OpenMM code with the backbone's topology and positions (N, CA, C; nanometers):
from openmm import Vec3, app, unit

residues = "MET GLY LYS PRO SER ASP LEU VAL GLN GLY THR LEU ASP LEU LEU ILE LEU LYS THR ILE SER LEU GLU PRO LYS HIS GLY TRP ALA ILE ALA LYS ARG ILE GLN GLN ILE SER ASN GLU VAL LEU GLN VAL GLN GLN GLY SER LEU TYR PRO ALA LEU HIS ARG LEU GLU GLN GLN GLY TRP ILE ARG ALA LYS TRP SER GLU THR ASP THR GLY ARG GLN ALA LYS PHE TYR GLY LEU THR ALA ALA GLY ARG ALA GLN LEU GLU ARG GLU LYS GLU SER TRP ASN ARG LEU SER THR ALA ILE ASN LEU VAL VAL GLU ALA GLY".split()
positions = [
    Vec3(-3.2059, -5.2532, 14.7985),
    Vec3(-3.1203, -5.2293, 14.6718),
    Vec3(-3.1847, -5.1504, 14.5820),
    Vec3(-3.1270, -5.0473, 14.5217),
    Vec3(-3.1905, -4.9824, 14.4147),
    Vec3(-3.1947, -5.0455, 14.2747),
    Vec3(-3.2563, -4.9688, 14.1844),
    Vec3(-3.2548, -5.0175, 14.0507),
    Vec3(-3.1145, -5.0198, 13.9943),
    Vec3(-3.0879, -5.1355, 13.9310),
    Vec3(-2.9522, -5.1328, 13.8756),
    Vec3(-2.9159, -5.0224, 13.7691),
    Vec3(-2.7996, -4.9766, 13.7614),
    Vec3(-2.7828, -4.8711, 13.6713),
    Vec3(-2.7375, -4.9155, 13.5357),
    Vec3(-2.7591, -4.8246, 13.4401),
    Vec3(-2.7088, -4.8511, 13.3073),
    Vec3(-2.5618, -4.8574, 13.3024),
    Vec3(-2.5075, -4.9109, 13.2199),
    Vec3(-2.3530, -4.9242, 13.2022),
    Vec3(-2.3080, -4.7768, 13.1347),
    Vec3(-2.2222, -4.7280, 13.1802),
    Vec3(-2.1654, -4.5977, 13.1183),
    Vec3(-2.1160, -4.6438, 12.9748),
    Vec3(-2.1709, -4.5603, 12.8906),
    Vec3(-2.1406, -4.5962, 12.7458),
    Vec3(-1.9976, -4.6111, 12.7114),
    Vec3(-1.9608, -4.6982, 12.6444),
    Vec3(-1.8195, -4.7474, 12.6177),
    Vec3(-1.7514, -4.8414, 12.7239),
    Vec3(-1.8178, -4.8607, 12.8212),
    Vec3(-1.7438, -4.9556, 12.9330),
    Vec3(-1.7699, -5.0977, 12.9075),
    Vec3(-1.8569, -5.1396, 12.8336),
    Vec3(-1.8952, -5.2823, 12.8358),
    Vec3(-1.7704, -5.3658, 12.7724),
    Vec3(-1.7071, -5.3118, 12.6834),
    Vec3(-1.5917, -5.3989, 12.6283),
    Vec3(-1.4886, -5.4092, 12.7296),
    Vec3(-1.4557, -5.2990, 12.8219),
    Vec3(-1.3807, -5.3074, 12.9238),
    Vec3(-1.4104, -5.4030, 13.0204),
    Vec3(-1.5483, -5.4092, 13.0495),
    Vec3(-1.5874, -5.4969, 13.1687),
    Vec3(-1.5744, -5.6425, 13.1090),
    Vec3(-1.6119, -5.6754, 12.9802),
    Vec3(-1.6055, -5.8063, 12.9294),
    Vec3(-1.4558, -5.8572, 12.9287),
    Vec3(-1.3675, -5.7860, 12.8748),
    Vec3(-1.2284, -5.8193, 12.8604),
    Vec3(-1.1699, -5.8369, 12.9952),
    Vec3(-1.2022, -5.7579, 13.1014),
    Vec3(-1.1576, -5.7858, 13.2351),
    Vec3(-1.2138, -5.9086, 13.3040),
    Vec3(-1.3418, -5.9455, 13.2848),
    Vec3(-1.4074, -6.0404, 13.3361),
    Vec3(-1.3523, -6.1878, 13.2685),
    Vec3(-1.3085, -6.1736, 13.1545),
    Vec3(-1.2564, -6.3149, 13.0984),
    Vec3(-1.1212, -6.3104, 13.0943),
    Vec3(-1.0470, -6.2195, 13.1555),
    Vec3(-0.8984, -6.2016, 13.1683),
    Vec3(-0.8312, -6.3141, 13.2600),
    Vec3(-0.9092, -6.3685, 13.3590),
    Vec3(-0.8530, -6.4799, 13.4407),
    Vec3(-0.8676, -6.6184, 13.3766),
    Vec3(-1.0030, -6.6324, 13.3085),
    Vec3(-1.0345, -6.7607, 13.2694),
    Vec3(-1.1466, -6.7515, 13.1613),
    Vec3(-1.1672, -6.8317, 13.0654),
    Vec3(-1.2688, -6.8186, 12.9695),
    Vec3(-1.4052, -6.8447, 13.0403),
    Vec3(-1.5012, -6.7877, 12.9982),
    Vec3(-1.6373, -6.7911, 13.0542),
    Vec3(-1.7416, -6.7768, 12.9433),
    Vec3(-1.8501, -6.8546, 12.9522),
    Vec3(-1.9727, -6.8319, 12.8664),
    Vec3(-2.0501, -6.7083, 12.9005),
    Vec3(-2.1317, -6.6643, 12.7969),
    Vec3(-2.1959, -6.5488, 12.8061),
    Vec3(-2.2703, -6.5288, 12.9441),
    Vec3(-2.3544, -6.6168, 12.9862),
    Vec3(-2.4209, -6.5962, 13.1089),
    Vec3(-2.3469, -6.5708, 13.2240),
    Vec3(-2.2185, -6.6577, 13.2345),
    Vec3(-2.1284, -6.6459, 13.3425),
    Vec3(-2.0545, -6.5062, 13.3361),
    Vec3(-2.0394, -6.4481, 13.2258),
    Vec3(-1.9867, -6.3179, 13.2120),
    Vec3(-2.0737, -6.2147, 13.2703),
    Vec3(-2.2059, -6.2182, 13.2328),
    Vec3(-2.3009, -6.1231, 13.2841),
    Vec3(-2.3121, -6.1402, 13.4391),
    Vec3(-2.3190, -6.2628, 13.4762),
    Vec3(-2.3463, -6.2796, 13.6214),
    Vec3(-2.2152, -6.2472, 13.7013),
    Vec3(-2.0978, -6.2553, 13.6571),
    Vec3(-1.9669, -6.2149, 13.7198),
    Vec3(-1.9783, -6.0689, 13.7395),
    Vec3(-1.9990, -5.9960, 13.6237),
    Vec3(-2.0048, -5.8551, 13.6195),
    Vec3(-2.1055, -5.8020, 13.7330),
    Vec3(-2.2161, -5.8652, 13.7366),
    Vec3(-2.3232, -5.8289, 13.8454),
    Vec3(-2.2839, -5.8559, 13.9926),
    Vec3(-2.2200, -5.9826, 14.0089),
    Vec3(-2.1631, -6.0139, 14.1389),
    Vec3(-2.0407, -5.9189, 14.1811),
    Vec3(-1.9615, -5.8975, 14.1000),
    Vec3(-1.8474, -5.8102, 14.1145),
    Vec3(-1.8788, -5.6615, 14.1630),
    Vec3(-1.9928, -5.6105, 14.0812),
    Vec3(-2.0390, -5.4660, 14.1135),
    Vec3(-2.1201, -5.4685, 14.2147),
    Vec3(-2.1436, -5.5702, 14.2888),
    Vec3(-2.2350, -5.5704, 14.4107),
    Vec3(-2.3790, -5.5480, 14.3762),
    Vec3(-2.4149, -5.6139, 14.2563),
    Vec3(-2.5437, -5.6063, 14.1967),
    Vec3(-2.5938, -5.4711, 14.1235),
    Vec3(-2.4999, -5.3871, 14.1256),
    Vec3(-2.5232, -5.2545, 14.0628),
    Vec3(-2.5390, -5.2581, 13.9138),
    Vec3(-2.4392, -5.3321, 13.8515),
    Vec3(-2.4381, -5.3468, 13.7001),
    Vec3(-2.5103, -5.4814, 13.6514),
    Vec3(-2.5858, -5.4685, 13.5541),
    Vec3(-2.6604, -5.5693, 13.4957),
    Vec3(-2.6413, -5.5665, 13.3424),
    Vec3(-2.5708, -5.6703, 13.2817),
    Vec3(-2.5567, -5.6719, 13.1442),
    Vec3(-2.6670, -5.7398, 13.0843),
    Vec3(-2.7485, -5.6830, 12.9887),
    Vec3(-2.8594, -5.7385, 12.9197),
    Vec3(-2.8045, -5.8266, 12.8101),
    Vec3(-2.8760, -5.9440, 12.7753),
    Vec3(-2.8187, -6.0221, 12.6639),
    Vec3(-2.8214, -5.9519, 12.5282),
    Vec3(-2.9151, -5.8557, 12.5194),
    Vec3(-2.9320, -5.7802, 12.4000),
    Vec3(-2.8101, -5.6820, 12.3813),
    Vec3(-2.7351, -5.6629, 12.4834),
    Vec3(-2.5980, -5.5729, 12.4773),
    Vec3(-2.4892, -5.6659, 12.4738),
    Vec3(-2.4931, -5.7870, 12.5602),
    Vec3(-2.3801, -5.8701, 12.5737),
    Vec3(-2.3402, -5.9434, 12.4509),
    Vec3(-2.4401, -6.0091, 12.3790),
    Vec3(-2.4031, -6.0892, 12.2665),
    Vec3(-2.3453, -6.0124, 12.1509),
    Vec3(-2.3973, -5.9013, 12.1082),
    Vec3(-2.3441, -5.8238, 12.0135),
    Vec3(-2.2021, -5.7685, 12.0377),
    Vec3(-2.1756, -5.7443, 12.1727),
    Vec3(-2.0463, -5.6972, 12.2115),
    Vec3(-1.9511, -5.8215, 12.2061),
    Vec3(-1.9915, -5.9299, 12.2402),
    Vec3(-1.9098, -6.0529, 12.2265),
    Vec3(-1.8657, -6.0805, 12.0861),
    Vec3(-1.9726, -6.0740, 11.9943),
    Vec3(-1.9371, -6.0798, 11.8519),
    Vec3(-1.8546, -5.9762, 11.8049),
    Vec3(-1.8664, -5.8553, 11.8378),
    Vec3(-1.7822, -5.7397, 11.7936),
    Vec3(-1.6428, -5.7635, 11.8439),
    Vec3(-1.6297, -5.8135, 11.9722),
    Vec3(-1.4832, -5.8312, 12.0212),
    Vec3(-1.4213, -5.9432, 11.9519),
    Vec3(-1.5056, -6.0470, 11.9152),
    Vec3(-1.4394, -6.1587, 11.8517),
    Vec3(-1.4086, -6.1208, 11.7113),
    Vec3(-1.4833, -6.0365, 11.6431),
    Vec3(-1.4573, -5.9825, 11.5097),
    Vec3(-1.3165, -5.8973, 11.5053),
    Vec3(-1.3009, -5.8266, 11.6216),
    Vec3(-1.1713, -5.7532, 11.6429),
    Vec3(-1.0575, -5.8354, 11.6650),
    Vec3(-1.0734, -5.9607, 11.6948),
    Vec3(-0.9730, -6.0409, 11.7323),
    Vec3(-0.9272, -6.0327, 11.8893),
    Vec3(-0.9917, -5.9811, 11.9552),
    Vec3(-0.9523, -5.9617, 12.1064),
    Vec3(-1.0021, -6.0750, 12.1869),
    Vec3(-1.1091, -6.1538, 12.1513),
    Vec3(-1.1495, -6.2646, 12.2009),
    Vec3(-1.1685, -6.3850, 12.1084),
    Vec3(-1.1543, -6.5036, 12.1676),
    Vec3(-1.1848, -6.6129, 12.0729),
    Vec3(-1.2958, -6.7039, 12.1466),
    Vec3(-1.3636, -6.7722, 12.0703),
    Vec3(-1.4879, -6.8495, 12.1344),
    Vec3(-1.4574, -6.9978, 12.0987),
    Vec3(-1.5069, -7.0706, 12.2034),
    Vec3(-1.4705, -7.2188, 12.1662),
    Vec3(-1.5960, -7.2874, 12.2411),
    Vec3(-1.6526, -7.3870, 12.1872),
    Vec3(-1.7624, -7.4665, 12.2362),
    Vec3(-1.7098, -7.5573, 12.3527),
    Vec3(-1.7736, -7.5662, 12.4680),
    Vec3(-1.7409, -7.6446, 12.5531),
    Vec3(-1.8449, -7.6707, 12.6579),
    Vec3(-1.8198, -7.7677, 12.7550),
    Vec3(-1.9385, -7.8077, 12.8447),
    Vec3(-1.9306, -7.7268, 12.9697),
    Vec3(-2.0450, -7.6851, 13.0160),
    Vec3(-2.0530, -7.6111, 13.1424),
    Vec3(-2.0711, -7.7026, 13.2659),
    Vec3(-2.0565, -7.6351, 13.3781),
    Vec3(-2.0702, -7.7213, 13.4954),
    Vec3(-2.1762, -7.8142, 13.5150),
    Vec3(-2.2925, -7.7616, 13.4442),
    Vec3(-2.4215, -7.8373, 13.4475),
    Vec3(-2.4282, -7.9428, 13.3197),
    Vec3(-2.3276, -7.9525, 13.2441),
    Vec3(-2.3257, -8.0502, 13.1370),
    Vec3(-2.3876, -7.9963, 13.0085),
    Vec3(-2.4190, -7.8733, 12.9986),
    Vec3(-2.4766, -7.8184, 12.8891),
    Vec3(-2.3533, -7.7508, 12.7986),
    Vec3(-2.3714, -7.7755, 12.6652),
    Vec3(-2.2834, -7.7053, 12.5631),
    Vec3(-2.2941, -7.5579, 12.5721),
    Vec3(-2.1976, -7.4781, 12.5659),
    Vec3(-2.2014, -7.3375, 12.5696),
    Vec3(-2.0688, -7.2716, 12.4955),
    Vec3(-2.0881, -7.1633, 12.4482),
    Vec3(-1.9782, -7.1060, 12.3782),
    Vec3(-1.8777, -7.0275, 12.4789),
    Vec3(-1.7621, -7.0582, 12.5114),
    Vec3(-1.6733, -7.0057, 12.6133),
    Vec3(-1.5930, -6.8960, 12.5368),
    Vec3(-1.5808, -6.7804, 12.6025),
    Vec3(-1.4897, -6.6801, 12.5406),
    Vec3(-1.3795, -6.6429, 12.6402),
    Vec3(-1.2615, -6.6508, 12.5604),
    Vec3(-1.1444, -6.6280, 12.6124),
    Vec3(-1.0683, -6.5057, 12.5621),
    Vec3(-0.9667, -6.4570, 12.6151),
    Vec3(-0.8825, -6.3369, 12.5615),
    Vec3(-0.7690, -6.4030, 12.4705),
    Vec3(-0.7490, -6.3225, 12.3619),
    Vec3(-0.6234, -6.3470, 12.2766),
    Vec3(-0.5174, -6.2537, 12.3324),
    Vec3(-0.3998, -6.2596, 12.2651),
    Vec3(-0.2869, -6.1714, 12.2997),
    Vec3(-0.3354, -6.0340, 12.2772),
    Vec3(-0.3906, -6.0109, 12.1512),
    Vec3(-0.4406, -5.8830, 12.1177),
    Vec3(-0.5521, -5.8339, 12.2148),
    Vec3(-0.6295, -5.9190, 12.2684),
    Vec3(-0.7328, -5.8833, 12.3726),
    Vec3(-0.6551, -5.8260, 12.5022),
    Vec3(-0.5442, -5.9108, 12.5380),
    Vec3(-0.4885, -5.8614, 12.6586),
    Vec3(-0.4097, -5.7165, 12.6367),
    Vec3(-0.3726, -5.6755, 12.5295),
    Vec3(-0.3172, -5.5529, 12.4941),
    Vec3(-0.4389, -5.4575, 12.5018),
    Vec3(-0.5472, -5.4927, 12.4258),
    Vec3(-0.6694, -5.4084, 12.4267),
    Vec3(-0.7191, -5.3760, 12.5795),
    Vec3(-0.7093, -5.4751, 12.6472),
    Vec3(-0.7565, -5.4585, 12.7920),
    Vec3(-0.6777, -5.3560, 12.8610),
    Vec3(-0.5521, -5.3569, 12.8489),
    Vec3(-0.4556, -5.2463, 12.9067),
    Vec3(-0.4903, -5.1151, 12.8643),
    Vec3(-0.5130, -5.1083, 12.7262),
    Vec3(-0.5388, -4.9704, 12.6717),
    Vec3(-0.6851, -4.9275, 12.7286),
    Vec3(-0.7771, -5.0096, 12.7298),
    Vec3(-0.9071, -4.9729, 12.7870),
    Vec3(-0.8999, -4.9398, 12.9403),
    Vec3(-0.8123, -5.0022, 13.0122),
    Vec3(-0.7930, -4.9775, 13.1548),
    Vec3(-0.7437, -4.8178, 13.1703),
    Vec3(-0.6302, -4.8021, 13.0825),
    Vec3(-0.5681, -4.6705, 13.0876),
    Vec3(-0.6554, -4.5601, 13.0561),
    Vec3(-0.7459, -4.5744, 12.9510),
    Vec3(-0.8511, -4.4828, 12.9145),
    Vec3(-0.9473, -4.4727, 13.0160),
    Vec3(-0.9983, -4.5674, 13.0848),
    Vec3(-1.1044, -4.5622, 13.1937),
    Vec3(-1.0445, -4.4830, 13.2994),
    Vec3(-0.9259, -4.5244, 13.3323),
    Vec3(-0.8495, -4.4596, 13.4668),
    Vec3(-0.8468, -4.3015, 13.4195),
    Vec3(-0.7986, -4.2685, 13.3170),
    Vec3(-0.7925, -4.1190, 13.2792),
    Vec3(-0.9296, -4.0505, 13.2648),
    Vec3(-1.0274, -4.1079, 13.2194),
    Vec3(-1.1551, -4.0629, 13.2238),
    Vec3(-1.2325, -4.0433, 13.3562),
    Vec3(-1.2261, -4.1600, 13.4348),
    Vec3(-1.2812, -4.1507, 13.5778),
    Vec3(-1.2066, -4.0553, 13.6455),
    Vec3(-1.0742, -4.0343, 13.6494),
    Vec3(-1.0098, -3.9243, 13.7187),
    Vec3(-1.0529, -3.7890, 13.6873),
    Vec3(-1.0708, -3.7631, 13.5562),
    Vec3(-1.1095, -3.6338, 13.4987),
    Vec3(-1.2595, -3.6054, 13.5568),
    Vec3(-1.3508, -3.7115, 13.5610),
    Vec3(-1.4843, -3.6957, 13.5993),
    Vec3(-1.4874, -3.6602, 13.7536),
    Vec3(-1.3934, -3.7271, 13.8208),
    Vec3(-1.3858, -3.6971, 13.9687),
    Vec3(-1.3427, -3.5581, 13.9947),
    Vec3(-1.2334, -3.5166, 13.9180),
    Vec3(-1.1896, -3.3880, 13.9304),
    Vec3(-1.2979, -3.2866, 13.9312),
    Vec3(-1.3866, -3.2998, 13.8252),
    Vec3(-1.4986, -3.2078, 13.7956),
    Vec3(-1.6081, -3.2076, 13.9117),
    Vec3(-1.6404, -3.3358, 13.9417),
    Vec3(-1.7368, -3.3700, 14.0537),
    Vec3(-1.7054, -3.3079, 14.1886),
    Vec3(-1.5753, -3.3315, 14.2130),
    Vec3(-1.5231, -3.2848, 14.3528),
    Vec3(-1.4842, -3.1441, 14.3640),
    Vec3(-1.4917, -3.0681, 14.2435),
    Vec3(-1.4311, -2.9318, 14.2390),
    Vec3(-1.5184, -2.8384, 14.3390),
    Vec3(-1.4577, -2.7459, 14.4082),
    Vec3(-1.5291, -2.6635, 14.4998),
    Vec3(-1.5808, -2.5500, 14.4414),
] * unit.nanometer
topology = app.Topology()
chain = topology.addChain("A")
for resn in residues:
    res = topology.addResidue(resn, chain)
    for name in ("N", "CA", "C"):
        topology.addAtom(name, app.Element.getBySymbol(name[0]), res)
């Protein structure tokens, strides 16, 4: 396995919103899920994750609630708000448009 790639700038919000769209998760679980789903290619560092979670909470796109983890430890769980679901759809549309455009350039003959 190669060295994990840095996240494409501007994609962290999309990855976080998508990761918690099915169920609330605490920070470590969000980072671990992104790593697992990306086949270990993407790794979100705590120094990037927690400021992003704070920013998303300030935007009203996620809400945090203290709860108990599977191991019995208290942690802040993050879940999507209705505004967050709408933002997730906007972020997905933007990503699809951008990735399609990049593919067109990369695959051009």
